[in-house]
N, C-alpha and C positions, 0 to 999 in steps of 0.2 A: 504494500500500500504506500503510494507516494505521498509526501507531505510538502505543502507549499504555503507561501504568504501572498495574499492578495491585498494590495494597497488601494485604499479608497478614501479620499478626502480627509486625510490625517489619521485614519484608522488602519492598523495592520491586522488583517483577518487571516487566521490560520485555516487551512482547508486540506482535505485529502480526497482521494478518489480510488475506487476499487470496482472491478467487474468489467463487463464488456457488453456491447449492444447499445441500444437507444439510451440517451442520458436521462437520469432521474436526480433531481435536486431535493435533498432532505433538509428541512429547516426545523430546528429544535425550539423548545419552549422557553419561557422566561425563567431565569435562574438555573437553566440547564446548560448543556453543551453537546457538541456533536458526538462525543464519546458514548453517550447514552444511546445514541441511534446507530452506533457502529455495528453492533451485532445484527441489527435489522438490515443494514446496508449489505453486510456480508452474506446474509441469507438470500438477498435478492440479486446478488452480483452475477449469477448465472444468466439472468434475463435482462439486466440493466447495468449500464455504467453509472455507478452511484457516486454522486458528489455530496460531500458533507462539509459544512462550513461552521466555524464558531463565530456567531454574530458578535459585533463589537460590544465589549463589556462582559463577555462570557468566555469560559474555557481558556484557550491559549491566545485569544485575540486581545488587542489593546482596547481600552475604553474609547468611545468616540471623543473627539476634541471638545465637543460641547454637547449639551442635551439634545438628543435626537427624538424625533417623532416617529410614528409607524411609517410615515411616508419616506423618511430618510432611510430606514431599514429596507423599504421596498426599492428605493433608488439603488442602494448597494446591491441588492439581490439581482435587480435588472442588469446592472453593470457586470456583475459576475457571470450571468448567463451570456451576455453579449461578448465579453472579452475573454472568458475562459472556456465555457461550455461550447458555445457556438463555433469557436475556432477549431475545436476538436471533433465537432459533429456537424459537418456541413449538411444543409438541407434536412436536418432532423429537428423536430420540435422537442422541447424539454418537458418531461413529466414532473409532477410535484408530489411530494409526500411530506406533509407538514403537521406539526404537533403544537397544540395550545397557542402560544404567542406567534408561532410560525404561521398559523392560519390568519392572523391579523395581516401579516405581511402578504400572504397569498391573496387575500381579498382585494388588497390594494393593487397587486400585480394583475389580477384577472379582470379588473374593471378599467384598465388602461387601454389606450387606443390600439396598441400593437399586440395585445394579449393573444389574439387568435393566431397570429403569425409566430409567436414565441413558445406557447405552451399547449400541451395536449391533454393527457390524462392527469387527473388530480385526485389525491386522497387526503382527506382531513381526518385527524384523530384527536379526540379531546380538544376540539377547536375552541378558541377564545375569540372575543370580539363583540359578543352581543350583550346588551344591557341586562344584567342579572336581576332576578327577583330578590328583593332585599327583605331580610327578617327585621322585626322591630328592634332587635338588639343592635343592628347596624346603625340605624338612625340615632339610637340613644348614644352610641359611641361617637358618632359624627358630631352631634350637637354638643356633647360634653367636651369634645376636643376644641370646638370653636369657643366655648365659654372659657376654657382654661387658657386658650391662646389670646383672647381678646385684650386683657390688660397690657400685654406686651406690645400690642399693635399701636398704642397711643404714645409710646415712648419715642424719643428722638432716634435717628437712624442707628448710630453705633450702639446705644444702649438696647435698642430693640433687637438688633442682630445678636448681641451677646446674650440677652435674655432668652431668645428663641433657641439659641444653640444649647444653652443649659437645660432648657425645658425638654428638648428632644433627647437628652441623655438620661432623663428620669425614667424610672420604671412605670410611672403612671402614663407617660406619653407613649411608651413602647406598647403598653397594653391597649391603648386606644387606637394605635395604628395597625396596619396589616403586617403579618409576619415578614412578607417580602419587603415592604417599605422600611421596616425597622432595621433590616440587615444592611441597608444601602447607605451610601453617603455621596456627597458631591454630585458629579455629573450623572451618575446612574440613578440617583434618587430623583432628580429632575426628569430624567428619561422615563423612569417608571411612571411618574405622575402624568406625563404627556401621553404615554401609551395606554394606560388603563382607564383614563378618563375620556378616551375617544371611543364611542360606540359605533359599530359599523353595520347595524341592522339595515340601514337604507341601501347598502351596497348589494345585498343578497339578490334582489330581483334583477340587478344589472349584470350578473354573472352568466355568461352564455356557455361556459364549459360544463361538460359532464363531470360530476363530482361524486366520489364514493365516500361516505361517512362511515368510519369504523370506530365504535364507541365501547368503552368498558362499562358494563351495566352498573358497576359500583362507583363510578366516577363521582367524586364529591367536589372537585375543583371546577369542573364544567359539567354539571349534572345532566341527566338524561332529558330533562325538559328543554335544555338548550339544544341538544341534538335534534329533538323533535321540531324545534323552531327553525333550525337550519334546513331540515328536510322539507318543511312546509313552505319556506320562502325562497329556497334556491330553485330555479326553474327546472333543472335537470339533475336530479341526484337520487341516490338510494342510501338507506341506512342499514348497517349491519351491526348488531350488538354482540359483544363477547361476554359470556358469563364468567364469573369469578375473576373479573379484571376491573381495575380502577382507571385513574387518569393516565397512567402509563401502560395502556393495554398491550403495547408491543413488548414490554418487559414482563408483565404479569402472565401473559399467555402467548409467548413468542411463536410457537408452532402454529397455533390457530390464526394469529394475526398474519403471519407470513403466507399461509395458505390462501387466505382471503385476498391479500394484496396481490399475490402472484396470479391468482385466477382473474383478477380484474386487469392487471397490467398486460398479461400475456394469455388471453383466453384460448382454450383448446380449439383447434380447428375441427370443423365437422367433416 
């Protein structure tokens, strides 16, 4: 398996490739990296040339030079397809297999002007990007956080910044925030906020590609109700659920997941 660095707008992105045949780009989720998808890539390497990339801020890649939105990650992915994948696979469209945050990026890519010319088959698993149904406890934490933060917002600039920095280090603030957010700092904290506060529900009807949804029935990060919403609002898709699997269905049930993916990517000829 070859290892390389793709440079894009100040970010050094680690990537590797394995297999042969038509190209398949795998995009990992938030807080993850390409190594978690490596066993899946290797299991599909007999039918696809699998490209894995550590998105900026994750794995072996550097952080972006500034806070990125989902669109910036989509720009990076589009450039990677154009400058790396397309150069090695002339006249072949790229398939996509994306997990969680990777689906946010894919939705951006698939609704761009040249999407039909660039991408072919698409698999979403544990896809994120839709506005979630919130429990009352979420709103309680949200408004409590606003109340705790309010006194600092009326202070002069330097005092405000110092006070907020101290507040964010307290156990109370960490309990009020998401586990992903509390682990971050600097540019990746800002990137996280930009990413998770953008809901992409309105993009679903605009996707013209055929999409296979593979979902772990016990997924709690992106529950089954979100899978059903994807299925209902994407014009051309099918939903397959995997029992005894959660958000990382490809790790929980690798044999089942691979069999489903292979059957979709490389259907048996009659």
